[in-house]
Structures are given as structure tokens and as C-alpha cells.
C-alpha positions as CSV (number, residue, x, y, z in Angstrom):
1,M,46.2,-59.8,56.9
2,R,44.0,-62.3,57.7
3,R,43.3,-63.1,61.5
4,K,44.1,-65.7,63.7
5,A,40.6,-66.1,65.3
6,F,39.6,-68.6,62.5
7,S,43.0,-70.2,61.6
8,P,43.2,-73.9,61.7
9,W,45.1,-73.9,64.7
10,V,42.7,-72.3,66.5
11,I,39.8,-74.3,64.6
12,N,41.5,-77.8,65.7
13,T,41.8,-76.7,69.4
14,V,37.8,-76.0,69.2
15,K,37.6,-79.0,67.6
16,H,39.4,-80.9,70.5
17,L,37.5,-79.1,73.2
18,V,34.2,-80.3,71.3
19,A,35.2,-83.7,71.2
20,L,36.2,-83.5,74.9
21,S,32.2,-82.2,75.7
22,S,31.1,-84.8,73.7
23,R,28.3,-85.5,76.3
24,A,27.1,-82.1,76.7
25,F,25.4,-82.1,73.1
26,P,21.8,-83.6,73.8
27,W,21.9,-85.4,70.4
28,R,25.0,-87.2,69.0
29,A,24.0,-85.8,65.5
30,T,24.9,-82.7,66.8
31,Y,28.0,-83.1,67.8
32,L,28.7,-85.3,64.8
33,M,27.8,-82.3,62.5
34,V,29.8,-79.9,64.6
35,L,32.8,-81.7,64.3
36,K,32.2,-81.9,60.3
37,A,31.7,-78.3,60.2
38,L,34.8,-77.2,61.9
39,D,36.6,-79.8,59.6
40,Q,35.0,-78.0,56.6
41,V,36.0,-74.3,57.9
42,A,39.6,-75.9,58.8
43,E,39.7,-77.1,55.2
44,A,39.0,-73.3,53.9
45,Y,41.9,-71.8,55.9
46,L,44.5,-74.3,54.9
47,R,43.6,-73.4,51.3
48,R,44.8,-76.9,50.0
49,R,42.1,-77.0,47.6
50,P,40.0,-74.0,45.9
51,V,38.0,-72.3,48.1
52,V,34.4,-70.7,46.9
53,W,32.3,-68.4,48.3
54,H,28.7,-68.8,48.0
55,N,25.0,-67.9,49.1
56,V,22.9,-70.1,50.7
57,F,20.5,-70.8,47.6
58,F,22.8,-71.8,45.2
59,P,23.0,-75.4,44.5
60,T,26.0,-76.4,46.3
61,E,26.0,-80.0,44.5
62,I,28.1,-77.9,41.5
63,L,30.6,-76.9,44.5
64,Y,30.9,-80.5,45.3
65,G,31.2,-82.1,42.3
66,L,34.6,-79.5,41.5
67,R,35.7,-81.0,44.8
68,V,36.3,-77.1,45.6
69,V,35.6,-76.3,49.4
70,P,32.7,-74.3,50.1
71,F,32.1,-71.0,52.0
72,A,28.9,-69.7,53.0
73,P,29.6,-66.1,54.7
74,E,26.0,-66.0,55.6
75,A,26.3,-69.2,57.8
76,A,30.0,-68.0,59.1
77,S,28.3,-64.8,60.3
78,A,26.1,-67.1,62.4
79,L,29.3,-68.6,63.8
80,A,30.7,-65.8,64.5
81,V,27.6,-64.6,66.7
82,G,28.5,-67.3,68.8
83,L,32.0,-66.4,69.2
84,G,31.2,-63.2,70.0
85,L,33.0,-61.7,66.8
86,A,29.6,-59.6,65.8
87,S,29.8,-56.3,67.7
88,E,33.7,-55.5,66.5
89,A,32.6,-56.6,62.8
90,L,29.5,-54.8,62.5
91,N,31.6,-51.6,63.6
92,A,34.2,-52.1,60.5
93,A,31.1,-52.5,58.2
94,S,29.6,-49.2,59.9
95,A,33.1,-47.8,59.2
96,H,33.3,-48.8,55.6
97,W,30.2,-47.1,55.3
98,V,28.0,-50.5,54.5
99,A,24.2,-49.6,55.0
100,T,22.6,-50.4,58.3
101,D,19.2,-51.1,56.6
102,I,20.1,-54.3,54.9
103,C,20.1,-57.8,56.0
104,S,22.4,-58.1,58.9
105,F,23.6,-61.6,57.7
106,H,25.6,-59.8,54.9
107,R,26.1,-56.7,57.1
108,L,28.1,-58.9,59.7
109,A,30.0,-60.4,56.3
110,A,31.4,-57.6,55.3
111,G,32.7,-56.9,58.6
112,L,34.1,-60.0,59.4
113,D,35.8,-60.0,56.0
114,L,36.9,-56.6,56.1
115,A,38.6,-57.1,59.5
116,G,40.4,-60.1,58.1
117,Y,38.4,-62.9,59.7
118,F,37.0,-64.8,56.3
119,P,39.4,-66.7,54.2
120,T,40.5,-65.3,51.0
121,P,38.0,-66.5,48.1
122,D,39.5,-68.1,45.0
123,A,35.6,-67.4,43.2
124,V,32.5,-66.3,44.5
125,V,29.0,-67.5,42.9
126,C,25.4,-66.4,43.8
127,T,22.1,-66.5,42.7
128,S,19.6,-64.0,42.4
129,H,16.8,-65.4,44.2
130,L,15.3,-65.3,47.0
131,C,17.8,-62.5,48.7
132,D,18.0,-59.0,47.0
133,I,21.1,-58.0,48.8
134,A,23.3,-61.4,48.4
135,P,24.2,-60.6,44.9
136,Q,25.5,-57.0,45.5
137,S,27.2,-58.0,48.9
138,L,28.9,-61.3,47.1
139,A,29.9,-59.3,44.0
140,W,31.2,-56.3,45.9
141,S,33.0,-59.1,47.9
142,A,34.4,-60.8,45.1
143,D,35.7,-57.4,43.5
144,R,37.6,-56.3,46.5
145,H,39.4,-59.9,46.1
146,G,40.0,-59.3,42.6
147,K,38.4,-62.5,42.2
148,P,35.6,-63.8,39.3
149,F,32.0,-63.5,40.5
150,Y,29.3,-65.5,38.5
151,L,25.7,-65.0,39.3
152,L,22.9,-67.1,38.4
153,D,19.9,-65.4,37.0
154,V,17.0,-66.7,38.3
155,P,13.5,-65.8,36.8
156,Q,11.1,-64.8,39.4
157,R,7.9,-66.6,38.3
158,A,9.3,-70.1,38.2
159,K,7.8,-71.0,34.9
160,A,8.3,-74.7,33.7
161,E,10.5,-73.3,30.6
162,D,12.5,-71.3,32.5
163,A,14.1,-74.3,33.8
164,T,16.4,-74.8,30.7
165,Y,17.3,-71.2,31.0
166,V,18.8,-71.7,34.5
167,A,20.2,-75.1,33.3
168,R,22.3,-73.5,30.5
169,Q,23.7,-71.0,33.5
170,L,24.4,-73.5,35.8
171,K,26.5,-75.7,33.2
172,Y,28.1,-72.4,32.1
173,I,29.4,-71.8,35.9
174,F,30.5,-75.7,36.3
175,Y,32.7,-75.6,33.5
176,S,33.7,-71.6,34.0
177,L,35.0,-72.4,37.7
178,A,36.8,-75.2,36.4
179,R,38.6,-73.1,34.0
180,D,39.5,-70.4,36.6
181,L,40.5,-72.7,39.2
182,G,42.6,-74.8,37.2
183,L,40.5,-77.9,37.7
184,S,39.2,-80.7,35.4
185,P,35.7,-80.8,35.1
186,D,34.3,-84.3,36.2
187,M,30.9,-84.8,35.4
188,E,31.2,-88.3,37.3
189,A,32.4,-86.3,40.2
190,L,29.2,-84.3,40.0
191,K,26.9,-87.3,39.3
192,A,28.5,-88.3,42.6
193,A,27.4,-85.3,44.7
194,I,23.8,-85.2,43.3
195,G,23.8,-88.8,44.1
196,R,24.9,-88.2,47.9
197,S,22.1,-85.3,47.9
198,N,19.7,-87.3,46.8
199,E,20.2,-89.7,49.0
200,A,20.4,-87.0,52.0
201,R,17.3,-85.3,50.6
202,R,15.6,-88.8,51.2
203,L,16.9,-89.0,54.9
204,L,15.5,-85.7,55.2
205,L,12.2,-86.6,54.8
206,E,12.4,-89.4,56.8
207,I,13.0,-87.0,59.5
208,N,10.2,-84.8,58.7
209,A,8.1,-87.4,58.8
210,D,8.8,-88.8,61.9
211,R,8.6,-85.1,63.3
212,Q,5.2,-85.2,62.0
213,K,4.2,-88.1,64.7
214,L,2.7,-87.1,68.2
215,P,4.3,-86.0,70.7
216,A,7.5,-84.5,69.4
217,V,11.0,-86.1,70.2
218,I,12.9,-83.1,69.5
219,R,12.6,-79.4,70.6
220,G,12.4,-77.0,67.9
221,E,15.7,-75.1,69.6
222,E,17.7,-78.5,68.4
223,A,16.5,-79.2,65.4
224,H,17.3,-75.4,64.3
225,G,21.0,-76.3,64.8
226,F,21.1,-78.8,61.7
227,L,19.2,-75.9,59.3
228,Y,23.6,-75.4,58.7
229,L,23.2,-78.7,56.1
230,M,20.4,-77.5,54.6
231,L,21.9,-74.5,53.6
232,T,25.7,-75.5,53.0
233,G,25.9,-79.5,52.6
234,W,24.2,-80.6,49.1
235,G,26.6,-82.9,47.9
236,A,28.6,-83.2,50.9
237,D,29.4,-87.0,52.2
238,F,28.9,-85.6,55.9
239,T,25.3,-84.5,55.1
240,E,24.1,-88.0,54.8
241,E,26.1,-89.3,57.7
242,V,24.4,-86.6,59.8
243,Y,21.0,-87.0,58.9
244,R,21.3,-90.9,59.0
245,E,22.8,-90.2,62.8
246,L,19.5,-88.0,63.8
247,L,17.2,-90.2,62.0
248,E,18.4,-93.1,64.3
249,E,18.3,-91.1,67.5
250,L,15.0,-90.0,66.7
251,K,13.4,-93.7,66.0
252,T,15.5,-94.6,69.6
253,R,13.9,-91.9,71.5
254,R,10.3,-92.4,70.0
255,R,10.7,-96.7,71.2
256,E,12.2,-94.8,74.4
257,K,9.1,-92.6,75.0
258,K,11.7,-89.8,75.6
259,W,9.6,-87.0,74.5
260,A,10.6,-83.4,74.1
261,A,8.4,-82.2,76.7
262,S,6.8,-84.0,79.6
263,R,3.5,-82.6,78.6
264,E,3.1,-81.8,74.8
265,K,0.3,-78.6,75.2
266,F,0.8,-76.8,71.8
267,R,2.5,-77.7,68.6
268,L,4.3,-74.7,66.6
269,L,5.7,-74.3,63.3
270,W,8.6,-71.8,63.0
271,L,8.9,-69.3,60.2
272,H,12.2,-68.3,58.8
273,L,15.1,-68.2,61.0
274,R,16.1,-67.8,64.9
275,P,18.4,-65.1,66.8
276,Y,21.7,-66.7,67.0
277,Y,23.1,-64.8,70.1
278,P,21.3,-66.3,73.7
279,T,17.8,-65.2,74.0
280,E,14.9,-66.9,76.4
281,I,12.7,-67.2,73.2
282,F,12.8,-71.1,73.4
283,K,12.7,-71.2,77.0
284,I,9.6,-69.5,77.3
285,L,7.8,-71.5,74.6
286,E,9.3,-75.0,75.5
287,E,10.3,-75.3,78.8
288,E,7.9,-73.0,80.5
289,S,4.8,-73.4,78.2
290,G,5.2,-76.8,76.7
291,A,4.7,-75.6,73.6
292,I,6.9,-77.6,71.0
293,V,8.3,-76.0,67.6
294,V,7.4,-79.2,65.8
295,F,8.9,-77.8,62.5
296,E,10.9,-75.0,60.3
297,E,9.9,-73.5,57.5
298,M,13.8,-73.6,55.8
299,H,13.4,-77.8,56.8
300,H,10.9,-78.0,54.0
301,V,12.1,-80.2,51.3
302,Y,10.9,-78.2,48.2
303,W,12.2,-80.4,45.1
304,E,12.1,-83.7,44.0
305,E,15.0,-86.3,43.6
306,L,17.8,-85.0,41.3
307,D,18.1,-86.9,37.9
308,L,21.7,-88.2,37.5
309,D,21.7,-88.5,33.7
310,R,20.4,-84.4,33.7
311,P,22.8,-82.8,36.5
312,F,22.0,-79.3,35.4
313,Y,18.4,-79.6,34.5
314,S,17.7,-81.5,37.5
315,L,19.5,-78.8,39.7
316,A,17.8,-76.3,37.9
317,L,14.2,-77.5,38.7
318,K,15.4,-77.7,42.5
319,V,16.5,-74.0,42.3
320,L,13.1,-73.1,40.7
321,G,11.2,-75.4,43.5
322,H,11.6,-73.1,46.4
323,Q,8.2,-71.8,48.1
324,G,9.5,-68.6,48.4
325,L,9.9,-67.6,44.6
326,S,6.9,-66.5,42.4
327,F,3.8,-65.3,44.2
328,M,2.9,-65.1,47.6
329,E,0.1,-67.7,47.2
330,R,2.5,-70.3,46.5
331,R,4.8,-69.9,49.9
332,I,1.4,-69.6,51.7
333,Q,0.0,-72.7,50.5
334,T,3.2,-74.5,50.9
335,I,2.9,-73.2,54.9
336,L,-0.6,-74.3,54.9
337,D,0.0,-77.7,54.4
338,M,2.8,-77.8,56.9
339,V,0.1,-76.6,59.1
340,R,-1.7,-79.7,58.5
341,E,1.2,-82.3,58.0
342,F,2.2,-81.2,61.5
343,N,-0.9,-80.8,63.2
344,A,0.5,-77.2,64.0
345,Q,-2.1,-75.2,66.7
346,G,0.2,-71.8,66.1
347,V,2.6,-70.2,64.0
348,I,5.8,-67.7,64.8
349,H,7.2,-65.9,62.2
350,F,10.6,-64.2,62.9
351,A,10.9,-61.1,61.2
352,H,14.9,-60.9,60.9
353,W,15.8,-57.4,60.2
354,G,16.3,-56.3,56.7
355,C,14.8,-59.4,55.3
356,R,12.2,-57.9,52.8
357,Q,11.5,-60.9,51.0
358,S,10.2,-62.9,54.1
359,T,8.2,-60.1,55.8
360,A,6.5,-58.7,52.8
361,G,3.9,-60.6,52.4
362,I,3.0,-61.6,56.0
363,R,-0.2,-59.9,56.3
364,L,-1.5,-61.9,53.6
365,L,0.0,-65.0,55.1
366,Q,-2.0,-63.5,58.6
367,E,-5.2,-63.3,56.7
368,A,-4.6,-67.1,55.1
369,L,-3.7,-68.4,59.0
370,R,-7.1,-66.7,60.3
371,R,-9.4,-68.3,57.7
372,E,-7.8,-71.9,58.7
373,N,-8.0,-70.9,62.8
374,T,-4.7,-71.3,63.0
375,A,-2.7,-68.9,65.4
376,F,-0.3,-66.4,64.3
377,L,2.5,-64.4,65.8
378,N,4.7,-61.9,63.8
379,L,8.2,-61.5,66.1
380,D,10.3,-58.6,65.1
381,G,13.6,-58.8,65.9
382,D,17.3,-59.6,64.2
383,C,19.1,-63.0,64.1
384,I,22.2,-61.3,64.2
385,D,22.5,-58.0,66.0
386,R,21.5,-58.5,69.8
387,E,21.3,-54.9,70.2
388,K,18.2,-54.6,68.6
389,Y,16.3,-57.7,70.7
390,A,14.3,-56.3,73.7
391,G,13.5,-59.2,75.8
392,G,10.6,-57.8,77.8
393,G,8.9,-57.3,74.9
394,V,9.5,-60.5,73.2
395,R,8.5,-62.3,76.8
396,T,5.1,-60.5,76.5
397,R,4.3,-60.9,73.2
398,L,5.0,-64.8,73.4
399,E,3.0,-65.5,76.4
400,A,-0.2,-63.5,74.9
401,F,0.3,-65.6,72.1
402,L,0.5,-68.4,74.3
403,E,-2.8,-67.0,76.1
404,L,-4.4,-66.8,72.7
405,L,-3.6,-70.7,72.2
406,A,-5.3,-71.8,75.4
407,A,-8.1,-70.0,74.5
408,S,-8.7,-71.2,71.3
409,R,-8.3,-74.7,73.0
410,L,-11.3,-74.0,75.2
411,H,-13.7,-73.3,72.5
């Protein structure tokens, strides 16, 4: 039986409360994004269109092109933390023998589904790259619900000739989903979704270019919220709308000299994700110390403009273009480029529990940054499970890191 916590009635009530408190949002773009996200979640529970679960690295242009409702359990897990459902759901996962050493995004997603909080999927799709647990987790969910599961097999070394292999799979998934869900595979709708994706990409590139300027006008804690679009919104019409609003707000604040900090002391690059429960991390950095997180690795645009005349092939190139794919040198070079582009003096990597892909090459990254005289902090923690957060230890490490930055500036 599905729980009522995420029912359309509850979601519409939350949306009404959000609308009444619009002034509480520091950015109108954030307010707009929250409303659009609530609409999408409500649509998943209303089930007027098929619901397709996906991992956050699947090219969602395929799903918006089919006019289904995309639902990302990993993103929903982050939302559930804010709603106070994590403890119950993690206990439900443990009671069903879900391993505690896997990524807690997927562990929480499994628990939320077992506890009846997620909408039932009509199909499930997933990619094999960047997250080892996602295929196992989503395949298990598809089997539990008795729904079709499609895995996009992505070669690990991302050679040029692999694009054809990935493109053929994307085409197969597009037409197979249409068949399974009783839909018409409309190529014009897919091209329209790709066109929206291209426009959103263009706007995000402008946003990123503005964030390279000194001083910063948006704090890292505020910018992190927009990662929802990066992970779930490519091909949706609301992604363009939110990015356009954010870009205009950035330009307005820069004209009016409304800086992110009264005195910007240090510029930092953030790697991976952040905790989705309340912590003092950004308060210590951005409010107490004037160390602004000027960019996030996850907001890096790693793909070229998509070709409407070759939709599956260009989406394959997008999948293969991620800096986390292939050898560690690829990710390191991308990070070094970001350090230079955003004039960052320091880098913080949040080592999320269970994410082996992100943490495995940290020693190599640290050595590369040391050669560039860039301060580095690997901050151990968990994005989902607040029981693993040690506030005192985190503050001590952040303060030591900030002292290192100050000392390096003196030299």
C-alpha cells in the first residue's frame, strides 16, 4: 500500500505553503524550481502518464521525448531527508537486508520504496557508468514491481567508436519503452526535448561564465540546490525557465553589487555532493570565514551541443563525455581546468559514504593539486545519513583548512 506522505493532496498543500512563503527564498529561481519540482512529483503520483524511474546519469531527453513522467529515486532520497523520512526508511532497508556499505542514496531509496513512499514505476531505466550500485539497485526495484528494466551499457574507457554502440542502445530503449508503455515513438517530440536541452545548456554555460567573475554574487550553499535540474531536468521545459530566471538574477545582483560576501577572502571549488540534512559546513565557510564556494564539479557542462538530426548518436556522445568516465587523469584535468577558470585557491571534496567512484582516486587528485599549489581538503561524511556526521570534527578540519589557505596567501 502506498503511503500518503507524498500524495498529490499533500504535495499540493506543500506547494501552496511554498507559494505563500515565496519571499523566504533568497533567489526567485530557487522558488520557481521548487514549484516545478513539486508539480513533477505530484504528476508521478497522479499517474495520468506513465512513470519511468531512472538513475541520475541517464539522458532524460529520451524520457521527456516520450512524454512520460521521469522519477529519480536518488533525487527523491535527498528530498526525503528534508522531510524527515530518512530514519524510518533506512530502518526499513536494514530490515530487508539491504547492505549498509552501499551508497546511502540507494539504500534510502530502497527503504522509501519498501515503506511505500515512492510511486509505482511503469518501467525502469539505468546506465552502467559512474555508479556501480545503481544498476543493481534499480534492477532490484524493477523486479520487485514486476516492471521492465533497461540497462544502458556504457564502456568504461569512452573511445570514439563506442558512441555508435551506445547510440544503438538508446534507440532500442526509446522504441522499447514506447512499446511497453503503449506510446507512440514520436521522433519530433524527441527532437523538441533535445532542443529544450540545448537551450538549457546554453543558459547554464552563461550562468557558469558569470560565476567565474570576481567577486561572487551567489553562495555555494544556494547554488547547490540547482543540481536537481542538472541530474533530472534535461529535456524539460521548466529547466530553461529556471536557468533563465537565475541568469537574470545573477546579472542584476552583479549590476547592483550585491556580493555573496561583504569581503570575499577565498574562492573554493566543491567536488561531488553535499549533505542534505542541516550542517554548519557552509556557515563556517561562507558566513564566518568569507570563503565562498564559487563552483561545483557537478555543474560542469561536459558535453557539446546535441544534434537534432542525430539524436541518439549525440546523446551517446553526451553520456560518454562525462569527466568521471575513463581514467582518473580525465577527471583530474577537468578539475584543474575548473580551478583556473574560477580562480579557486582551494578545493573541498565531500567523500560521500559508499561512493567508491568518487573517492578512489583522491590521492592522485591531491598530488595533482599540490603541484598546482592549490589547497585540498577531503571531507569524509554522508550526504544522507546524519548519524554519520560528526559536527565537531568537521569544524576542526574546516578551520585547519582555512588556516592553511590564509597561510598560503601570506607566502
